C-alpha positions as CSV (number, residue, x, y, z in Angstrom):
1,X,12.7,-6.2,-7.0
2,X,13.3,-5.3,-3.3
3,X,10.8,-2.8,-1.2
4,X,11.0,-0.5,1.5
5,X,8.0,0.9,3.2
6,X,8.1,3.7,5.5
7,X,6.2,6.5,6.6
8,X,3.9,4.6,9.4
9,X,3.8,6.2,12.8
10,X,0.8,6.5,15.1
11,X,-2.1,9.1,14.9
12,X,-5.3,10.1,16.1
13,X,-8.5,9.0,14.9
14,X,-9.4,11.7,11.7
15,X,-5.6,12.4,11.2
16,X,-3.7,11.3,8.1
17,X,-0.6,9.6,7.0
18,X,1.3,9.2,3.2
19,X,3.0,5.7,3.4
20,X,6.2,5.2,0.9
21,X,7.5,2.4,-0.9
22,X,10.6,2.6,-2.8
23,X,11.4,-0.4,-5.1
24,X,14.7,-0.9,-6.5
25,X,16.5,-3.8,-8.2
26,X,14.5,-4.5,-11.9
27,X,12.6,-2.4,-14.0
28,X,10.2,-1.0,-11.3
29,X,7.8,0.2,-14.3
30,X,6.4,-3.4,-15.3
31,X,5.1,-4.0,-12.1
32,X,2.1,-3.6,-11.1
33,X,1.8,-2.4,-7.1
34,X,-0.3,-2.6,-4.4
35,X,-0.8,-2.5,-0.3
36,X,-2.4,-4.6,1.9
37,X,-2.4,-4.8,5.3
38,X,-2.5,-7.2,8.5
39,X,-4.3,-6.4,12.3
40,X,-3.5,-8.7,14.9
41,X,-4.9,-12.1,14.5
42,X,-6.3,-11.3,11.2
43,X,-5.1,-12.8,7.7
44,X,-3.4,-10.0,5.4
45,X,-5.8,-8.5,3.2
46,X,-6.0,-5.9,0.3
47,X,-6.3,-2.6,0.7
48,X,-5.5,-0.8,-3.1
49,X,-3.6,-1.0,-6.1
50,X,-2.2,0.2,-9.1
51,X,-1.1,-0.8,-12.9
52,X,2.1,-0.2,-13.9
53,X,0.8,2.9,-16.5
54,X,-0.8,4.3,-13.6
55,X,-4.4,4.2,-15.5
56,X,-6.0,2.1,-12.7
57,X,-6.8,1.6,-9.4
58,X,-8.1,-0.7,-7.0
59,X,-9.6,-0.3,-3.2
60,X,-10.9,-1.9,-1.0
61,X,-14.7,-0.8,0.2
62,X,-13.5,0.0,3.7
63,X,-11.2,2.3,2.8
64,X,-12.9,4.1,-1.1
65,X,-12.9,7.6,-0.8
66,X,-10.1,7.8,2.1
67,X,-7.2,6.2,0.4
68,X,-5.3,7.3,-2.4
69,X,-2.7,5.2,-4.0
70,X,-0.4,6.8,-6.5
71,X,3.0,5.6,-8.0
72,X,6.0,8.2,-9.7
73,X,7.6,5.7,-12.3
74,X,10.7,8.0,-12.2
75,X,11.6,8.0,-7.9
76,X,10.4,4.2,-8.3
77,X,8.1,5.2,-5.4
78,X,4.8,4.0,-4.8
79,X,2.3,6.2,-2.2
80,X,-0.6,5.7,-0.6
81,X,-2.0,8.8,1.3
82,X,-4.6,7.9,4.1
83,X,-6.8,10.3,5.4
84,X,-9.4,10.3,7.8
85,X,-8.0,7.2,9.5
86,X,-10.3,5.2,12.1
87,X,-8.6,2.9,14.8
88,X,-9.7,0.1,12.1
89,X,-7.4,0.6,10.2
90,X,-4.6,0.0,12.8
91,X,-2.2,-2.5,11.0
92,X,0.6,-3.5,9.5
93,X,1.2,-1.9,5.6
94,X,3.3,-4.2,3.5
95,X,3.7,-3.0,-0.3
96,X,3.9,-5.5,-2.8
97,X,5.0,-5.8,-6.6
98,X,3.2,-7.8,-9.3
99,X,4.5,-8.8,-12.5
100,X,0.9,-8.9,-13.4
101,X,-0.3,-5.4,-15.7
102,X,-3.0,-5.1,-12.7
103,X,-3.2,-7.2,-9.6
104,X,-5.7,-7.0,-6.9
105,X,-5.2,-10.3,-5.1
106,X,-2.9,-11.2,-2.2
107,X,-1.9,-14.3,-4.8
108,X,-0.6,-12.2,-7.5
109,X,1.9,-10.5,-5.6
110,X,5.6,-11.5,-6.5
111,X,7.6,-9.6,-4.1
112,X,7.0,-7.8,-0.3
113,X,8.7,-5.3,1.6
114,X,8.6,-5.1,4.6
115,X,5.9,-4.1,6.8
116,X,5.3,-0.6,8.4
117,X,3.3,0.1,11.9
118,X,-0.2,2.1,11.3
119,X,-1.9,2.8,14.5
120,X,-4.8,5.4,15.2
121,X,-5.9,5.6,18.5
122,X,-9.6,7.0,19.4
């Protein structure tokens, strides 16, 4: 499966962005989907994940209550709505697909898209 992330940009603290990740190739609906992020000089970290059926979602503690992951299995797209953004959310954001039912660890993801930069200024 090929993944194409978009929607990044520069916003001020408190603002919002919505990231999209379009999937092509193999059947999108059979994959759990996730978002990760990597700030300069830091490890890539888990942000959010959603099961293929949309029945389960998981979030990193740092984004709970501010970010929402969703997916449209007709459009083969997963979204990350990011509200109340903070400067600490600045990072390159990556979408990923897992062949597991649901996955919240980097090692469980099989396919990765290119990143999209999110910059939050104070």
